Structure formats: structure tokens, C-alpha cells
A tleap script that builds the chain and sets N, CA, C and O, in Angstrom:
source leaprc.protein.ff14SB
mol = sequence {
  NMET ASP GLY GLN LYS ILE LYS ARG ILE ASN
  GLU LEU TYR ARG LYS SER LYS ALA GLU GLY
  LEU THR ALA ALA GLU ARG GLN GLU GLN LYS
  LEU LEU ARG ALA GLU TYR VAL GLU ALA VAL
  LYS GLN ASN LEU ARG GLY GLN LEU ASN ASN
  ILE ASP ILE GLU GLU LYS ASP GLY LYS VAL
  ILE ASN LEU GLY GLU LYS TYR GLY ASN LYS
  ARG GLY CASN
}
set mol.1.N position { 112.188 36.022 10.621 }
set mol.1.CA position { 111.368 35.849 9.676 }
set mol.1.C position { 111.045 34.798 8.519 }
set mol.1.O position { 111.963 34.288 7.876 }
set mol.2.N position { 109.908 34.539 8.315 }
set mol.2.CA position { 109.668 33.262 7.723 }
set mol.2.C position { 109.814 33.571 6.199 }
set mol.2.O position { 109.946 34.696 5.718 }
set mol.3.N position { 109.767 32.381 5.515 }
set mol.3.CA position { 110.037 32.380 4.103 }
set mol.3.C position { 108.865 33.226 3.293 }
set mol.3.O position { 108.988 34.017 2.357 }
set mol.4.N position { 107.535 32.713 4.086 }
set mol.4.CA position { 106.278 33.607 3.053 }
set mol.4.C position { 106.723 35.085 3.174 }
set mol.4.O position { 106.663 35.728 2.127 }
set mol.5.N position { 107.124 35.675 4.192 }
set mol.5.CA position { 107.436 37.168 4.390 }
set mol.5.C position { 108.147 37.422 3.261 }
set mol.5.O position { 107.653 38.024 2.308 }
set mol.6.N position { 109.641 36.879 3.289 }
set mol.6.CA position { 110.457 36.973 2.311 }
set mol.6.C position { 110.077 36.990 0.837 }
set mol.6.O position { 110.371 37.856 0.013 }
set mol.7.N position { 109.258 35.701 0.624 }
set mol.7.CA position { 108.552 35.855 -0.628 }
set mol.7.C position { 107.798 37.022 -1.118 }
set mol.7.O position { 107.902 37.500 -2.248 }
set mol.8.N position { 107.005 37.455 -0.142 }
set mol.8.CA position { 106.465 38.667 -0.221 }
set mol.8.C position { 107.043 39.902 -0.565 }
set mol.8.O position { 106.603 40.661 -1.428 }
set mol.9.N position { 108.095 40.096 0.168 }
set mol.9.CA position { 109.307 41.012 -0.170 }
set mol.9.C position { 109.317 41.008 -1.418 }
set mol.9.O position { 108.827 41.953 -2.036 }
set mol.10.N position { 109.905 39.896 -2.078 }
set mol.10.CA position { 110.453 39.827 -3.480 }
set mol.10.C position { 109.235 39.979 -4.650 }
set mol.10.O position { 109.373 40.414 -5.793 }
set mol.11.N position { 108.031 39.497 -4.017 }
set mol.11.CA position { 106.922 39.716 -5.166 }
set mol.11.C position { 106.494 41.078 -5.383 }
set mol.11.O position { 106.113 41.533 -6.461 }
set mol.12.N position { 106.596 41.805 -4.095 }
set mol.12.CA position { 106.114 43.408 -4.138 }
set mol.12.C position { 107.390 44.063 -5.056 }
set mol.12.O position { 107.107 44.985 -5.822 }
set mol.13.N position { 108.584 43.653 -4.987 }
set mol.13.CA position { 109.730 44.267 -5.436 }
set mol.13.C position { 109.637 43.928 -7.224 }
set mol.13.O position { 110.101 44.610 -8.138 }
set mol.14.N position { 109.069 42.972 -7.278 }
set mol.14.CA position { 109.282 42.653 -8.828 }
set mol.14.C position { 108.043 43.341 -9.431 }
set mol.14.O position { 108.057 43.655 -10.621 }
set mol.15.N position { 106.872 43.612 -8.577 }
set mol.15.CA position { 105.920 44.249 -8.844 }
set mol.15.C position { 105.792 45.849 -9.019 }
set mol.15.O position { 104.918 46.499 -9.595 }
set mol.16.N position { 106.937 46.263 -8.341 }
set mol.16.CA position { 106.980 47.617 -8.219 }
set mol.16.C position { 107.850 48.079 -9.642 }
set mol.16.O position { 107.635 49.116 -10.269 }
set mol.17.N position { 108.790 47.135 -9.953 }
set mol.17.CA position { 109.314 47.309 -11.049 }
set mol.17.C position { 108.709 47.328 -12.468 }
set mol.17.O position { 109.005 48.047 -13.422 }
set mol.18.N position { 107.687 46.251 -12.351 }
set mol.18.CA position { 107.011 46.066 -13.593 }
set mol.18.C position { 105.660 46.947 -13.896 }
set mol.18.O position { 105.385 47.331 -15.033 }
set mol.19.N position { 104.933 47.194 -12.863 }
set mol.19.CA position { 103.741 47.880 -12.940 }
set mol.19.C position { 103.472 49.050 -12.068 }
set mol.19.O position { 102.633 49.925 -12.281 }
set mol.20.N position { 104.475 48.938 -10.823 }
set mol.20.CA position { 103.945 50.247 -9.835 }
set mol.20.C position { 103.194 49.447 -8.766 }
set mol.20.O position { 102.593 48.395 -8.983 }
set mol.21.N position { 103.311 50.130 -7.472 }
set mol.21.CA position { 102.811 49.535 -6.373 }
set mol.21.C position { 101.280 50.596 -5.952 }
set mol.21.O position { 101.303 51.796 -6.227 }
set mol.22.N position { 100.362 50.121 -5.455 }
set mol.22.CA position { 99.403 50.758 -4.612 }
set mol.22.C position { 100.143 51.568 -3.427 }
set mol.22.O position { 101.279 51.289 -3.044 }
set mol.23.N position { 99.333 52.629 -2.887 }
set mol.23.CA position { 99.924 53.053 -1.685 }
set mol.23.C position { 99.632 51.979 -0.331 }
set mol.23.O position { 100.261 51.991 0.727 }
set mol.24.N position { 98.770 51.283 -0.610 }
set mol.24.CA position { 98.574 50.111 0.573 }
set mol.24.C position { 99.921 49.058 0.317 }
set mol.24.O position { 100.623 48.725 1.272 }
set mol.25.N position { 100.175 48.616 -0.967 }
set mol.25.CA position { 101.462 47.852 -0.959 }
set mol.25.C position { 102.739 48.560 -0.842 }
set mol.25.O position { 103.682 47.860 -0.471 }
set mol.26.N position { 102.984 49.848 -1.088 }
set mol.26.CA position { 104.196 50.292 -0.538 }
set mol.26.C position { 104.409 50.492 0.953 }
set mol.26.O position { 105.527 50.605 1.456 }
set mol.27.N position { 103.441 50.522 1.525 }
set mol.27.CA position { 103.361 50.700 3.204 }
set mol.27.C position { 103.683 49.282 3.387 }
set mol.27.O position { 104.737 49.044 3.976 }
set mol.28.N position { 102.878 48.179 2.940 }
set mol.28.CA position { 103.364 46.763 3.341 }
set mol.28.C position { 104.761 46.530 2.812 }
set mol.28.O position { 105.522 46.011 3.630 }
set mol.29.N position { 105.252 46.796 1.646 }
set mol.29.CA position { 106.668 46.654 1.774 }
set mol.29.C position { 107.733 47.183 2.353 }
set mol.29.O position { 108.840 46.647 2.391 }
set mol.30.N position { 107.365 48.530 2.945 }
set mol.30.CA position { 107.972 49.115 4.042 }
set mol.30.C position { 107.995 48.423 5.208 }
set mol.30.O position { 109.005 48.381 5.911 }
set mol.31.N position { 107.067 47.925 5.458 }
set mol.31.CA position { 106.807 47.383 6.960 }
set mol.31.C position { 107.793 46.106 6.778 }
set mol.31.O position { 108.839 46.101 7.427 }
set mol.32.N position { 107.516 45.123 5.993 }
set mol.32.CA position { 108.263 43.967 5.700 }
set mol.32.C position { 109.796 43.995 5.601 }
set mol.32.O position { 110.603 43.144 5.973 }
set mol.33.N position { 110.004 45.210 4.993 }
set mol.33.CA position { 111.645 45.671 4.605 }
set mol.33.C position { 112.049 45.749 5.963 }
set mol.33.O position { 112.905 44.932 6.304 }
set mol.34.N position { 111.539 46.717 6.997 }
set mol.34.CA position { 111.899 46.966 8.106 }
set mol.34.C position { 111.943 45.737 9.043 }
set mol.34.O position { 112.869 45.638 9.848 }
set mol.35.N position { 110.997 44.818 8.967 }
set mol.35.CA position { 111.056 43.640 9.807 }
set mol.35.C position { 112.224 42.930 9.395 }
set mol.35.O position { 113.054 42.533 10.214 }
set mol.36.N position { 112.329 42.750 8.160 }
set mol.36.CA position { 113.644 41.874 7.672 }
set mol.36.C position { 115.033 42.219 8.130 }
set mol.36.O position { 115.920 41.462 8.526 }
set mol.37.N position { 115.030 43.709 7.973 }
set mol.37.CA position { 116.279 44.228 8.557 }
set mol.37.C position { 116.342 44.252 9.944 }
set mol.37.O position { 117.434 44.664 10.336 }
set mol.38.N position { 115.602 43.974 10.784 }
set mol.38.CA position { 115.632 43.980 12.269 }
set mol.38.C position { 116.142 42.714 12.572 }
set mol.38.O position { 116.996 42.486 13.428 }
set mol.39.N position { 115.427 41.649 11.625 }
set mol.39.CA position { 115.755 40.212 11.908 }
set mol.39.C position { 117.459 39.916 11.427 }
set mol.39.O position { 118.236 39.104 11.930 }
set mol.40.N position { 117.661 40.702 10.496 }
set mol.40.CA position { 119.305 40.431 10.172 }
set mol.40.C position { 119.865 41.067 11.266 }
set mol.40.O position { 120.638 40.375 11.928 }
set mol.41.N position { 119.655 42.329 11.667 }
set mol.41.CA position { 120.439 42.739 12.894 }
set mol.41.C position { 120.320 41.727 14.109 }
set mol.41.O position { 121.301 41.579 14.838 }
set mol.42.N position { 119.150 41.025 14.351 }
set mol.42.CA position { 119.250 40.379 15.866 }
set mol.42.C position { 120.125 39.113 15.524 }
set mol.42.O position { 120.821 38.574 16.385 }
set mol.43.N position { 120.041 38.582 13.980 }
set mol.43.CA position { 120.945 37.084 14.069 }
set mol.43.C position { 122.318 37.718 13.881 }
set mol.43.O position { 123.248 36.954 14.140 }
set mol.44.N position { 122.599 38.752 13.551 }
set mol.44.CA position { 123.986 39.300 13.588 }
set mol.44.C position { 124.706 39.547 14.921 }
set mol.44.O position { 125.878 39.303 15.208 }
set mol.45.N position { 123.621 40.150 15.753 }
set mol.45.CA position { 123.877 40.524 17.264 }
set mol.45.C position { 124.484 38.945 18.059 }
set mol.45.O position { 125.504 38.699 18.703 }
set mol.46.N position { 123.464 38.216 17.695 }
set mol.46.CA position { 123.222 37.054 18.610 }
set mol.46.C position { 124.638 36.072 18.016 }
set mol.46.O position { 125.022 35.149 18.734 }
set mol.47.N position { 125.249 36.311 16.877 }
set mol.47.CA position { 126.345 35.493 16.451 }
set mol.47.C position { 127.510 36.231 16.968 }
set mol.47.O position { 128.434 35.579 17.454 }
set mol.48.N position { 127.577 37.611 16.916 }
set mol.48.CA position { 128.513 38.306 17.686 }
set mol.48.C position { 128.795 38.375 19.344 }
set mol.48.O position { 129.826 38.785 19.877 }
set mol.49.N position { 127.493 37.818 20.063 }
set mol.49.CA position { 127.636 37.837 21.525 }
set mol.49.C position { 128.426 36.521 21.437 }
set mol.49.O position { 129.263 36.701 22.322 }
set mol.50.N position { 128.655 35.413 20.959 }
set mol.50.CA position { 128.723 34.387 21.108 }
set mol.50.C position { 130.272 34.268 20.713 }
set mol.50.O position { 130.808 33.160 20.754 }
set mol.51.N position { 131.005 35.430 20.324 }
set mol.51.CA position { 132.372 35.460 19.963 }
set mol.51.C position { 133.227 35.185 21.054 }
set mol.51.O position { 132.925 35.801 22.076 }
set mol.52.N position { 134.245 34.409 21.134 }
set mol.52.CA position { 135.160 34.411 22.395 }
set mol.52.C position { 136.603 34.704 21.871 }
set mol.52.O position { 137.008 34.100 20.878 }
set mol.53.N position { 137.338 35.560 22.477 }
set mol.53.CA position { 138.513 36.166 22.031 }
set mol.53.C position { 139.680 35.831 23.079 }
set mol.53.O position { 139.667 36.268 24.230 }
set mol.54.N position { 140.642 35.049 22.583 }
set mol.54.CA position { 141.443 34.327 23.539 }
set mol.54.C position { 142.875 35.558 23.634 }
set mol.54.O position { 143.557 35.809 22.640 }
set mol.55.N position { 143.080 36.104 24.789 }
set mol.55.CA position { 144.188 37.219 25.073 }
set mol.55.C position { 145.583 36.673 24.752 }
set mol.55.O position { 145.630 35.443 24.747 }
set mol.56.N position { 146.503 37.183 24.536 }
set mol.56.CA position { 147.633 36.634 24.607 }
set mol.56.C position { 148.044 35.875 26.029 }
set mol.56.O position { 148.899 34.988 26.024 }
set mol.57.N position { 147.457 36.238 27.088 }
set mol.57.CA position { 148.175 35.739 28.397 }
set mol.57.C position { 147.152 34.234 28.553 }
set mol.57.O position { 147.300 33.490 29.522 }
set mol.58.N position { 146.214 33.971 27.544 }
set mol.58.CA position { 145.537 32.723 27.866 }
set mol.58.C position { 144.299 32.986 28.130 }
set mol.58.O position { 143.528 32.066 27.855 }
set mol.59.N position { 143.626 34.358 28.772 }
set mol.59.CA position { 142.581 34.495 29.339 }
set mol.59.C position { 141.355 34.594 27.967 }
set mol.59.O position { 141.458 35.207 26.904 }
set mol.60.N position { 140.360 33.849 28.420 }
set mol.60.CA position { 139.310 34.141 27.109 }
set mol.60.C position { 138.285 35.025 27.525 }
set mol.60.O position { 137.998 35.102 28.719 }
set mol.61.N position { 137.673 35.735 26.620 }
set mol.61.CA position { 136.800 36.885 26.936 }
set mol.61.C position { 135.591 36.752 26.045 }
set mol.61.O position { 135.871 36.949 24.863 }
set mol.62.N position { 134.402 36.490 26.268 }
set mol.62.CA position { 133.275 36.508 25.435 }
set mol.62.C position { 132.906 38.130 25.205 }
set mol.62.O position { 132.783 38.959 26.106 }
set mol.63.N position { 132.785 38.326 24.009 }
set mol.63.CA position { 132.489 39.666 23.297 }
set mol.63.C position { 131.090 40.209 24.066 }
set mol.63.O position { 131.018 41.282 24.665 }
set mol.64.N position { 130.087 39.319 23.932 }
set mol.64.CA position { 128.853 39.546 24.636 }
set mol.64.C position { 128.769 39.962 25.847 }
set mol.64.O position { 127.972 40.839 26.180 }
set mol.65.N position { 129.565 39.395 26.638 }
set mol.65.CA position { 129.542 39.796 28.328 }
set mol.65.C position { 130.243 40.900 28.409 }
set mol.65.O position { 129.800 41.831 29.081 }
set mol.66.N position { 131.527 41.014 27.711 }
set mol.66.CA position { 132.487 42.258 27.586 }
set mol.66.C position { 131.476 43.291 27.610 }
set mol.66.O position { 131.303 44.000 28.601 }
set mol.67.N position { 130.642 43.419 26.287 }
set mol.67.CA position { 130.105 44.869 25.940 }
set mol.67.C position { 128.566 44.687 26.676 }
set mol.67.O position { 127.722 45.512 26.325 }
set mol.68.N position { 128.237 43.856 27.476 }
set mol.68.CA position { 126.639 43.850 28.216 }
set mol.68.C position { 125.911 43.374 27.116 }
set mol.68.O position { 124.763 43.595 27.499 }
set mol.69.N position { 125.822 42.911 26.099 }
set mol.69.CA position { 124.866 42.225 24.967 }
set mol.69.C position { 124.562 41.026 25.149 }
set mol.69.O position { 123.639 40.497 24.530 }
set mol.70.N position { 125.328 40.370 26.077 }
set mol.70.CA position { 124.480 39.036 26.152 }
set mol.70.C position { 123.447 38.548 26.643 }
set mol.70.O position { 123.235 38.610 27.853 }
set mol.71.N position { 122.463 37.867 25.637 }
set mol.71.CA position { 121.048 37.919 26.328 }
set mol.71.C position { 120.611 36.189 26.124 }
set mol.71.O position { 120.913 35.407 25.223 }
set mol.72.N position { 120.013 36.053 27.022 }
set mol.72.CA position { 119.827 34.431 27.274 }
set mol.72.C position { 118.501 34.088 26.373 }
set mol.72.O position { 117.621 34.931 26.196 }
set mol.73.N position { 118.446 32.752 25.815 }
set mol.73.CA position { 117.587 32.394 25.192 }
set mol.73.C position { 116.329 31.797 25.918 }
set mol.73.O position { 115.369 31.395 25.261 }
savepdb mol mol.pdb
quit
């Protein structure tokens, strides 16, 4: 998600507190928030998929591969 969209989310939030939003602005806010949440989830998933755990026996296991979530870029 780019900085312009985040800026717009914040603008809509401030406007909603100050004077309220139109129906179109509420819909825009809802869509932007959903897109933001999805971007955060994908970022977190990508980070978790790259975590390696070393077992007591010395074997290294990649969590992304272990749980089938490893995605190539």
C-alpha cells in the first residue's frame, strides 16, 4: 500500500471526527481500510514464512515450508 492511500485513510478519519462523511466517503474509507489490513496481513505472513527454527538435534526447519505457506516472489 502506498503512502498516498495511507494519507487518504488518515484524512477520511479526521474528517469523520470533525464533520462526518458522505456515503461515498464512508465506502471509500471502508475499501481503503480493508486494503490496508490485507497489506499488513501479507507483510506479516511473508515475515513468518521466512523464520527458521533450529531443533534440539540441530535440524533447521523453515516454518513457511513446514506449514505449506512458502510463496516464491
